[in-house]
N, C-alpha and C positions, 0 to 999 in steps of 0.2 A: 133281243130287244135291251137296249142298255138303259140303266138307270134314267140317265136324261131323256131319252125316249118315252120312257115310262111318266114321268113327271109331266112332260108337256102334252101329253096324248089328250088331257082333257081340254076344259074349255079355253078362250083364248085370255080371259083374265087369270092373270098370275100373281102369286106373292110376291112381296120384295125381295125375299132371296132367291126365287127364279129369276126375277128381274135383273138382279145384280150380277147372276150367272150367267145371262143372255149378253149383258153388257160386257164382259169380259170376253165370253167366246166371240161376240162381234169385233174385237180387238185383233184378234188372231185368224178368223176366216170370215167369210161370206156367210151370214146367216140364211137359211131357208126362208120361203115366203111366210109359212106358219110362225116360225121364230121371229122374223122382223115385224111382224104384224104385233105376235104377242108382246114383244118388247115395247113397241111404238103405242100401243094401247094403254100399257100399264105405265110408261113414263109421262103420257099424257096426263092419266090422272095422278100421279103420284108425282108432288114436287122434289119429295127428298130423293128418290131414285132418277130424276132427273138431274138434281144436282150432282148425284154420285158419277152420273155418267160424263158430266161436264170435267168432274175434278179427275177422273180417271183418265179424261182426252188429255187434260194440262199438263199431268204428271206424264204421261206417256210422250208427249212432244217435248217437254222439259229433257226426259232422259234421253231421248232420240239426239237431242242437240249436244247434251253433254257428251255422247258418245262421240259424235263427230268432232266436237272439240279436241276430245284425248286423242282421236285418230291422228288429227293434222298438227297436234302440238309437237314441237321437234323435241328429242330427249333432252334429258338434262345434261348438267355440267357433268356430272359423276358416271353419268352412263357413256360420256364420250372420252373417260380417260383409257389411255391405253393398258395393257397387262402390267408393264414394268411401273407406271405410275400406282396402279392398284397395290402392286407388290411392296413398294417403298411406302406407302401409308400404312398398310399391314404392319411392316415391320416397325416404324415410329411407334403405333399405338400398342405391340407387343410390348416394347423397349418402356413405354411409360408405365407400365402395370407394375 
């Protein structure tokens, strides 16, 4: 049995540390019924952890959008230079030293 299973074996009321861990796990996979109940009971009682969950969700959404923007951004002009142009730039920079 893993540490996580040992930690969540007890009552449904959990610590903030365990609730935060459940919030993070919920972002990666579907929680078991017990995990889901444990998390929601704690979030219902603890405003701080509920805010933490909300903030994690906002960060995840923002990072996902940022990744989508980066994937759809055309390459910069430097990335569009052909090999001859890059070589000429290197030569000019070397001579100026």
